[in-house]
ChimeraX commands (.cxc) that place a marker at each C-alpha (Angstrom):
marker #1 position 94.65,56.69,211.31 radius 0.5
marker #1 position 92.44,54.25,209.39 radius 0.5
marker #1 position 89.73,55.30,206.98 radius 0.5
marker #1 position 87.26,52.81,208.41 radius 0.5
marker #1 position 87.33,50.45,211.35 radius 0.5
marker #1 position 86.95,47.54,208.95 radius 0.5
marker #1 position 88.45,47.53,205.43 radius 0.5
marker #1 position 86.18,46.94,202.43 radius 0.5
marker #1 position 85.74,43.41,201.12 radius 0.5
marker #1 position 88.90,42.01,199.45 radius 0.5
marker #1 position 91.02,44.91,200.78 radius 0.5
marker #1 position 93.88,43.86,203.03 radius 0.5
marker #1 position 93.87,47.15,204.94 radius 0.5
marker #1 position 92.25,50.57,205.09 radius 0.5
marker #1 position 93.79,53.56,203.37 radius 0.5
marker #1 position 95.73,55.87,205.66 radius 0.5
marker #1 position 96.44,59.54,205.94 radius 0.5
marker #1 position 99.50,61.44,207.14 radius 0.5
marker #1 position 97.51,64.66,207.27 radius 0.5
marker #1 position 98.71,65.78,203.85 radius 0.5
marker #1 position 97.45,63.17,201.37 radius 0.5
marker #1 position 93.87,62.87,200.16 radius 0.5
marker #1 position 91.97,59.61,200.56 radius 0.5
marker #1 position 88.59,58.28,199.58 radius 0.5
marker #1 position 86.55,55.47,198.05 radius 0.5
marker #1 position 84.66,54.94,194.82 radius 0.5
marker #1 position 82.46,52.15,193.51 radius 0.5
marker #1 position 84.14,50.51,190.52 radius 0.5
marker #1 position 82.54,49.47,187.25 radius 0.5
marker #1 position 82.09,45.97,188.69 radius 0.5
marker #1 position 80.60,47.20,191.96 radius 0.5
marker #1 position 83.69,46.85,194.13 radius 0.5
marker #1 position 84.55,49.38,196.82 radius 0.5
marker #1 position 87.89,50.81,195.72 radius 0.5
marker #1 position 90.09,52.83,198.06 radius 0.5
marker #1 position 92.69,55.46,197.18 radius 0.5
marker #1 position 95.07,57.39,199.38 radius 0.5
marker #1 position 96.51,59.97,196.99 radius 0.5
marker #1 position 95.37,62.06,194.05 radius 0.5
marker #1 position 97.74,60.10,191.83 radius 0.5
marker #1 position 96.00,56.86,192.84 radius 0.5
marker #1 position 92.69,58.46,191.88 radius 0.5
marker #1 position 94.18,59.33,188.48 radius 0.5
marker #1 position 95.04,55.66,187.98 radius 0.5
marker #1 position 91.51,54.65,188.98 radius 0.5
marker #1 position 90.18,56.89,186.19 radius 0.5
marker #1 position 92.40,55.03,183.70 radius 0.5
marker #1 position 91.36,51.59,184.99 radius 0.5
marker #1 position 87.69,52.55,184.88 radius 0.5
marker #1 position 87.96,53.67,181.24 radius 0.5
marker #1 position 90.16,50.83,180.00 radius 0.5
marker #1 position 87.95,48.29,178.15 radius 0.5
marker #1 position 90.67,45.66,178.58 radius 0.5
marker #1 position 90.35,45.85,182.38 radius 0.5
marker #1 position 87.54,43.55,183.50 radius 0.5
marker #1 position 88.08,44.02,187.24 radius 0.5
marker #1 position 90.49,45.49,189.79 radius 0.5
marker #1 position 90.91,45.68,193.54 radius 0.5
marker #1 position 92.69,48.07,195.90 radius 0.5
marker #1 position 95.01,47.00,198.74 radius 0.5
marker #1 position 94.68,43.43,197.43 radius 0.5
marker #1 position 97.10,41.33,199.49 radius 0.5
marker #1 position 100.23,41.35,201.63 radius 0.5
marker #1 position 103.53,40.59,199.90 radius 0.5
marker #1 position 106.15,38.89,202.10 radius 0.5
marker #1 position 109.78,38.90,201.01 radius 0.5
marker #1 position 113.39,38.76,202.20 radius 0.5
marker #1 position 115.82,41.47,201.09 radius 0.5
marker #1 position 119.47,40.91,200.05 radius 0.5
marker #1 position 120.61,41.26,203.67 radius 0.5
marker #1 position 118.25,38.51,204.86 radius 0.5
marker #1 position 115.81,40.93,206.52 radius 0.5
marker #1 position 112.10,40.10,206.34 radius 0.5
marker #1 position 109.66,42.70,204.93 radius 0.5
marker #1 position 105.98,42.97,204.06 radius 0.5
marker #1 position 104.08,45.48,201.98 radius 0.5
marker #1 position 100.67,45.76,200.38 radius 0.5
marker #1 position 100.58,46.84,196.73 radius 0.5
marker #1 position 98.10,49.50,195.62 radius 0.5
marker #1 position 96.02,47.64,193.03 radius 0.5
marker #1 position 95.53,44.21,191.49 radius 0.5
marker #1 position 94.14,44.23,187.95 radius 0.5
marker #1 position 92.49,41.48,185.92 radius 0.5
marker #1 position 92.61,41.87,182.11 radius 0.5
marker #1 position 90.38,40.51,179.35 radius 0.5
marker #1 position 93.18,38.34,178.00 radius 0.5
marker #1 position 93.37,36.49,181.33 radius 0.5
marker #1 position 96.52,38.23,182.54 radius 0.5
marker #1 position 96.93,39.72,186.02 radius 0.5
marker #1 position 98.84,42.88,186.88 radius 0.5
marker #1 position 99.99,44.59,190.07 radius 0.5
marker #1 position 99.91,48.38,189.83 radius 0.5
marker #1 position 101.92,50.62,192.14 radius 0.5
marker #1 position 101.67,54.41,192.40 radius 0.5
marker #1 position 104.52,56.51,193.77 radius 0.5
marker #1 position 106.39,59.77,193.25 radius 0.5
marker #1 position 109.58,59.95,191.21 radius 0.5
marker #1 position 111.51,61.46,194.13 radius 0.5
marker #1 position 110.58,58.51,196.36 radius 0.5
marker #1 position 111.96,55.86,194.00 radius 0.5
marker #1 position 115.54,56.63,195.09 radius 0.5
marker #1 position 114.83,55.81,198.73 radius 0.5
marker #1 position 116.33,52.52,199.86 radius 0.5
marker #1 position 113.06,51.10,201.19 radius 0.5
marker #1 position 111.30,51.95,197.93 radius 0.5
marker #1 position 114.06,50.38,195.84 radius 0.5
marker #1 position 113.76,47.20,197.92 radius 0.5
marker #1 position 109.97,47.19,197.67 radius 0.5
marker #1 position 109.87,47.80,193.92 radius 0.5
marker #1 position 112.36,44.99,193.29 radius 0.5
marker #1 position 110.35,42.63,195.50 radius 0.5
marker #1 position 107.12,43.51,193.69 radius 0.5
marker #1 position 108.71,42.83,190.32 radius 0.5
marker #1 position 110.25,39.54,191.51 radius 0.5
marker #1 position 107.00,38.27,193.06 radius 0.5
marker #1 position 105.01,39.15,189.94 radius 0.5
marker #1 position 107.57,37.45,187.71 radius 0.5
marker #1 position 107.34,34.23,189.74 radius 0.5
marker #1 position 103.55,34.26,189.49 radius 0.5
marker #1 position 103.48,35.06,185.80 radius 0.5
marker #1 position 102.00,38.48,186.48 radius 0.5
marker #1 position 103.04,41.93,185.27 radius 0.5
marker #1 position 104.30,44.67,187.60 radius 0.5
marker #1 position 103.33,48.20,186.49 radius 0.5
marker #1 position 104.73,51.31,188.18 radius 0.5
marker #1 position 103.07,54.72,187.83 radius 0.5
marker #1 position 104.42,58.14,188.82 radius 0.5
marker #1 position 103.28,61.71,188.33 radius 0.5
marker #1 position 105.20,61.65,185.02 radius 0.5
marker #1 position 103.18,58.77,183.54 radius 0.5
marker #1 position 99.71,59.56,184.90 radius 0.5
marker #1 position 97.36,62.02,183.14 radius 0.5
marker #1 position 97.64,65.71,183.88 radius 0.5
marker #1 position 96.45,69.05,182.52 radius 0.5
marker #1 position 93.48,69.09,180.14 radius 0.5
marker #1 position 93.46,65.30,179.83 radius 0.5
marker #1 position 93.08,64.86,183.58 radius 0.5
marker #1 position 90.43,67.59,183.80 radius 0.5
marker #1 position 88.46,65.90,181.01 radius 0.5
marker #1 position 88.70,62.43,182.56 radius 0.5
marker #1 position 87.54,63.85,185.90 radius 0.5
marker #1 position 84.59,65.60,184.26 radius 0.5
marker #1 position 83.60,62.56,182.21 radius 0.5
marker #1 position 83.74,60.29,185.27 radius 0.5
marker #1 position 80.31,61.62,186.19 radius 0.5
marker #1 position 78.94,60.21,182.92 radius 0.5
marker #1 position 80.25,56.66,183.28 radius 0.5
marker #1 position 76.82,55.18,184.11 radius 0.5
marker #1 position 75.29,53.22,181.22 radius 0.5
marker #1 position 71.99,55.02,181.89 radius 0.5
marker #1 position 73.41,57.92,179.87 radius 0.5
marker #1 position 73.72,55.74,176.76 radius 0.5
marker #1 position 70.78,55.92,174.32 radius 0.5
marker #1 position 71.18,53.73,171.27 radius 0.5
marker #1 position 69.26,55.94,168.80 radius 0.5
marker #1 position 71.29,58.97,169.89 radius 0.5
marker #1 position 74.58,57.05,169.70 radius 0.5
marker #1 position 73.75,55.98,166.13 radius 0.5
marker #1 position 73.00,59.58,165.19 radius 0.5
marker #1 position 76.22,60.83,166.81 radius 0.5
marker #1 position 78.26,58.35,164.77 radius 0.5
marker #1 position 76.35,59.33,161.61 radius 0.5
marker #1 position 77.20,63.01,162.05 radius 0.5
marker #1 position 80.85,62.27,162.81 radius 0.5
marker #1 position 81.36,59.84,159.91 radius 0.5
marker #1 position 82.39,62.47,157.38 radius 0.5
marker #1 position 84.18,64.98,159.59 radius 0.5
marker #1 position 84.82,65.89,163.25 radius 0.5
marker #1 position 82.56,68.47,164.92 radius 0.5
marker #1 position 82.86,70.70,167.93 radius 0.5
marker #1 position 80.75,69.71,170.93 radius 0.5
marker #1 position 78.01,72.38,170.76 radius 0.5
marker #1 position 77.45,71.80,167.04 radius 0.5
marker #1 position 77.32,68.03,167.45 radius 0.5
marker #1 position 74.85,68.21,170.32 radius 0.5
marker #1 position 72.60,70.72,168.52 radius 0.5
marker #1 position 72.52,68.75,165.26 radius 0.5
marker #1 position 71.86,65.39,166.92 radius 0.5
marker #1 position 69.17,66.92,169.13 radius 0.5
marker #1 position 67.41,68.35,166.06 radius 0.5
marker #1 position 67.72,65.07,164.14 radius 0.5
marker #1 position 66.50,62.79,166.95 radius 0.5
marker #1 position 64.09,65.31,168.53 radius 0.5
marker #1 position 65.70,64.47,171.87 radius 0.5
marker #1 position 66.46,67.21,174.45 radius 0.5
marker #1 position 70.00,68.55,174.30 radius 0.5
marker #1 position 70.56,67.46,177.91 radius 0.5
marker #1 position 69.88,63.83,176.93 radius 0.5
marker #1 position 72.07,64.10,173.83 radius 0.5
marker #1 position 74.95,65.69,175.73 radius 0.5
marker #1 position 74.78,62.97,178.39 radius 0.5
marker #1 position 75.05,60.30,175.71 radius 0.5
marker #1 position 77.93,62.12,173.97 radius 0.5
marker #1 position 79.87,62.49,177.22 radius 0.5
marker #1 position 79.24,58.84,178.08 radius 0.5
marker #1 position 80.62,57.83,174.67 radius 0.5
marker #1 position 83.66,60.01,175.29 radius 0.5
marker #1 position 84.13,58.29,178.65 radius 0.5
marker #1 position 83.81,54.87,176.98 radius 0.5
marker #1 position 86.37,55.81,174.36 radius 0.5
marker #1 position 84.14,55.29,171.32 radius 0.5
marker #1 position 84.54,59.03,170.70 radius 0.5
marker #1 position 87.75,61.01,170.99 radius 0.5
marker #1 position 88.94,64.60,171.32 radius 0.5
marker #1 position 91.32,66.09,168.79 radius 0.5
marker #1 position 94.22,67.62,170.77 radius 0.5
marker #1 position 94.28,68.18,174.53 radius 0.5
marker #1 position 91.58,70.81,174.89 radius 0.5
marker #1 position 89.24,71.24,177.84 radius 0.5
marker #1 position 85.78,69.77,177.32 radius 0.5
marker #1 position 84.18,72.32,179.60 radius 0.5
marker #1 position 84.83,75.97,180.34 radius 0.5
marker #1 position 82.91,77.52,183.23 radius 0.5
marker #1 position 80.60,74.50,183.19 radius 0.5
marker #1 position 79.68,74.77,179.50 radius 0.5
marker #1 position 80.86,72.63,176.55 radius 0.5
marker #1 position 83.94,74.18,174.98 radius 0.5
marker #1 position 83.36,75.06,171.28 radius 0.5
marker #1 position 87.10,74.54,170.68 radius 0.5
marker #1 position 86.88,70.86,171.67 radius 0.5
marker #1 position 86.60,68.90,168.44 radius 0.5
marker #1 position 85.03,65.45,168.68 radius 0.5
marker #1 position 85.83,62.54,166.36 radius 0.5
marker #1 position 85.04,58.86,166.01 radius 0.5
marker #1 position 87.62,56.48,167.48 radius 0.5
marker link #1:1,2 radius 0.2
marker link #1:2,3 radius 0.2
marker link #1:3,4 radius 0.2
marker link #1:4,5 radius 0.2
marker link #1:5,6 radius 0.2
marker link #1:6,7 radius 0.2
marker link #1:7,8 radius 0.2
marker link #1:8,9 radius 0.2
marker link #1:9,10 radius 0.2
marker link #1:10,11 radius 0.2
marker link #1:11,12 radius 0.2
marker link #1:12,13 radius 0.2
marker link #1:13,14 radius 0.2
marker link #1:14,15 radius 0.2
marker link #1:15,16 radius 0.2
marker link #1:16,17 radius 0.2
marker link #1:17,18 radius 0.2
marker link #1:18,19 radius 0.2
marker link #1:19,20 radius 0.2
marker link #1:20,21 radius 0.2
marker link #1:21,22 radius 0.2
marker link #1:22,23 radius 0.2
marker link #1:23,24 radius 0.2
marker link #1:24,25 radius 0.2
marker link #1:25,26 radius 0.2
marker link #1:26,27 radius 0.2
marker link #1:27,28 radius 0.2
marker link #1:28,29 radius 0.2
marker link #1:29,30 radius 0.2
marker link #1:30,31 radius 0.2
marker link #1:31,32 radius 0.2
marker link #1:32,33 radius 0.2
marker link #1:33,34 radius 0.2
marker link #1:34,35 radius 0.2
marker link #1:35,36 radius 0.2
marker link #1:36,37 radius 0.2
marker link #1:37,38 radius 0.2
marker link #1:38,39 radius 0.2
marker link #1:39,40 radius 0.2
marker link #1:40,41 radius 0.2
marker link #1:41,42 radius 0.2
marker link #1:42,43 radius 0.2
marker link #1:43,44 radius 0.2
marker link #1:44,45 radius 0.2
marker link #1:45,46 radius 0.2
marker link #1:46,47 radius 0.2
marker link #1:47,48 radius 0.2
marker link #1:48,49 radius 0.2
marker link #1:49,50 radius 0.2
marker link #1:50,51 radius 0.2
marker link #1:51,52 radius 0.2
marker link #1:52,53 radius 0.2
marker link #1:53,54 radius 0.2
marker link #1:54,55 radius 0.2
marker link #1:55,56 radius 0.2
marker link #1:56,57 radius 0.2
marker link #1:57,58 radius 0.2
marker link #1:58,59 radius 0.2
marker link #1:59,60 radius 0.2
marker link #1:60,61 radius 0.2
marker link #1:61,62 radius 0.2
marker link #1:62,63 radius 0.2
marker link #1:63,64 radius 0.2
marker link #1:64,65 radius 0.2
marker link #1:65,66 radius 0.2
marker link #1:66,67 radius 0.2
marker link #1:67,68 radius 0.2
marker link #1:68,69 radius 0.2
marker link #1:69,70 radius 0.2
marker link #1:70,71 radius 0.2
marker link #1:71,72 radius 0.2
marker link #1:72,73 radius 0.2
marker link #1:73,74 radius 0.2
marker link #1:74,75 radius 0.2
marker link #1:75,76 radius 0.2
marker link #1:76,77 radius 0.2
marker link #1:77,78 radius 0.2
marker link #1:78,79 radius 0.2
marker link #1:79,80 radius 0.2
marker link #1:80,81 radius 0.2
marker link #1:81,82 radius 0.2
marker link #1:82,83 radius 0.2
marker link #1:83,84 radius 0.2
marker link #1:84,85 radius 0.2
marker link #1:85,86 radius 0.2
marker link #1:86,87 radius 0.2
marker link #1:87,88 radius 0.2
marker link #1:88,89 radius 0.2
marker link #1:89,90 radius 0.2
marker link #1:90,91 radius 0.2
marker link #1:91,92 radius 0.2
marker link #1:92,93 radius 0.2
marker link #1:93,94 radius 0.2
marker link #1:94,95 radius 0.2
marker link #1:95,96 radius 0.2
marker link #1:96,97 radius 0.2
marker link #1:97,98 radius 0.2
marker link #1:98,99 radius 0.2
marker link #1:99,100 radius 0.2
marker link #1:100,101 radius 0.2
marker link #1:101,102 radius 0.2
marker link #1:102,103 radius 0.2
marker link #1:103,104 radius 0.2
marker link #1:104,105 radius 0.2
marker link #1:105,106 radius 0.2
marker link #1:106,107 radius 0.2
marker link #1:107,108 radius 0.2
marker link #1:108,109 radius 0.2
marker link #1:109,110 radius 0.2
marker link #1:110,111 radius 0.2
marker link #1:111,112 radius 0.2
marker link #1:112,113 radius 0.2
marker link #1:113,114 radius 0.2
marker link #1:114,115 radius 0.2
marker link #1:115,116 radius 0.2
marker link #1:116,117 radius 0.2
marker link #1:117,118 radius 0.2
marker link #1:118,119 radius 0.2
marker link #1:119,120 radius 0.2
marker link #1:120,121 radius 0.2
marker link #1:121,122 radius 0.2
marker link #1:122,123 radius 0.2
marker link #1:123,124 radius 0.2
marker link #1:124,125 radius 0.2
marker link #1:125,126 radius 0.2
marker link #1:126,127 radius 0.2
marker link #1:127,128 radius 0.2
marker link #1:128,129 radius 0.2
marker link #1:129,130 radius 0.2
marker link #1:130,131 radius 0.2
marker link #1:131,132 radius 0.2
marker link #1:132,133 radius 0.2
marker link #1:133,134 radius 0.2
marker link #1:134,135 radius 0.2
marker link #1:135,136 radius 0.2
marker link #1:136,137 radius 0.2
marker link #1:137,138 radius 0.2
marker link #1:138,139 radius 0.2
marker link #1:139,140 radius 0.2
marker link #1:140,141 radius 0.2
marker link #1:141,142 radius 0.2
marker link #1:142,143 radius 0.2
marker link #1:143,144 radius 0.2
marker link #1:144,145 radius 0.2
marker link #1:145,146 radius 0.2
marker link #1:146,147 radius 0.2
marker link #1:147,148 radius 0.2
marker link #1:148,149 radius 0.2
marker link #1:149,150 radius 0.2
marker link #1:150,151 radius 0.2
marker link #1:151,152 radius 0.2
marker link #1:152,153 radius 0.2
marker link #1:153,154 radius 0.2
marker link #1:154,155 radius 0.2
marker link #1:155,156 radius 0.2
marker link #1:156,157 radius 0.2
marker link #1:157,158 radius 0.2
marker link #1:158,159 radius 0.2
marker link #1:159,160 radius 0.2
marker link #1:160,161 radius 0.2
marker link #1:161,162 radius 0.2
marker link #1:162,163 radius 0.2
marker link #1:163,164 radius 0.2
marker link #1:164,165 radius 0.2
marker link #1:165,166 radius 0.2
marker link #1:166,167 radius 0.2
marker link #1:167,168 radius 0.2
marker link #1:168,169 radius 0.2
marker link #1:169,170 radius 0.2
marker link #1:170,171 radius 0.2
marker link #1:171,172 radius 0.2
marker link #1:172,173 radius 0.2
marker link #1:173,174 radius 0.2
marker link #1:174,175 radius 0.2
marker link #1:175,176 radius 0.2
marker link #1:176,177 radius 0.2
marker link #1:177,178 radius 0.2
marker link #1:178,179 radius 0.2
marker link #1:179,180 radius 0.2
marker link #1:180,181 radius 0.2
marker link #1:181,182 radius 0.2
marker link #1:182,183 radius 0.2
marker link #1:183,184 radius 0.2
marker link #1:184,185 radius 0.2
marker link #1:185,186 radius 0.2
marker link #1:186,187 radius 0.2
marker link #1:187,188 radius 0.2
marker link #1:188,189 radius 0.2
marker link #1:189,190 radius 0.2
marker link #1:190,191 radius 0.2
marker link #1:191,192 radius 0.2
marker link #1:192,193 radius 0.2
marker link #1:193,194 radius 0.2
marker link #1:194,195 radius 0.2
marker link #1:195,196 radius 0.2
marker link #1:196,197 radius 0.2
marker link #1:197,198 radius 0.2
marker link #1:198,199 radius 0.2
marker link #1:199,200 radius 0.2
marker link #1:200,201 radius 0.2
marker link #1:201,202 radius 0.2
marker link #1:202,203 radius 0.2
marker link #1:203,204 radius 0.2
marker link #1:204,205 radius 0.2
marker link #1:205,206 radius 0.2
marker link #1:206,207 radius 0.2
marker link #1:207,208 radius 0.2
marker link #1:208,209 radius 0.2
marker link #1:209,210 radius 0.2
marker link #1:210,211 radius 0.2
marker link #1:211,212 radius 0.2
marker link #1:212,213 radius 0.2
marker link #1:213,214 radius 0.2
marker link #1:214,215 radius 0.2
marker link #1:215,216 radius 0.2
marker link #1:216,217 radius 0.2
marker link #1:217,218 radius 0.2
marker link #1:218,219 radius 0.2
marker link #1:219,220 radius 0.2
marker link #1:220,221 radius 0.2
marker link #1:221,222 radius 0.2
marker link #1:222,223 radius 0.2
marker link #1:223,224 radius 0.2
marker link #1:224,225 radius 0.2
view
């Protein structure tokens, strides 16, 4: 069953469902329509969106044709193609550890690596063991809603960095102090802080949840990166 009758621009095919996996689309930081057909693929999208070294990426980018060691012809479409700031190109595949031992997956992974090597690209494989989980995943998912640059306010960002220069602060204290200093509403300050966390200019000390029951967690300590 296809997700749409026609795949998005630059996507070789639509994402599919077997009735058990989740699927969906997002708009990337460059305005592309990006498809995913598993929660693990969505986790990778969060990483690609946050990575400042990733200038662009595309889902279901092209069809790889190859011949296996028995002479049999195969095709498969990798999950993502990624363009980096240094000019390099990467193919990213997402799978489960238990699937890697299957013969068809062994053949496909080898073909992906061989094709990338010939093109001067890098092949990157992700599994549930390498993708974010726990508090880190929960935080990335929460911060995704603050990725828009509209949340960034320069005068607030400067004040946030000023207050964090000498020592880390927990989220409620940081928001309250910056709001008082800039005379900006706490909702505006918190939006800017969460956007900076999404960008990576701010960091969290230890893997603690940013939010508990929808409110900033006082145990989450924020620092400059």
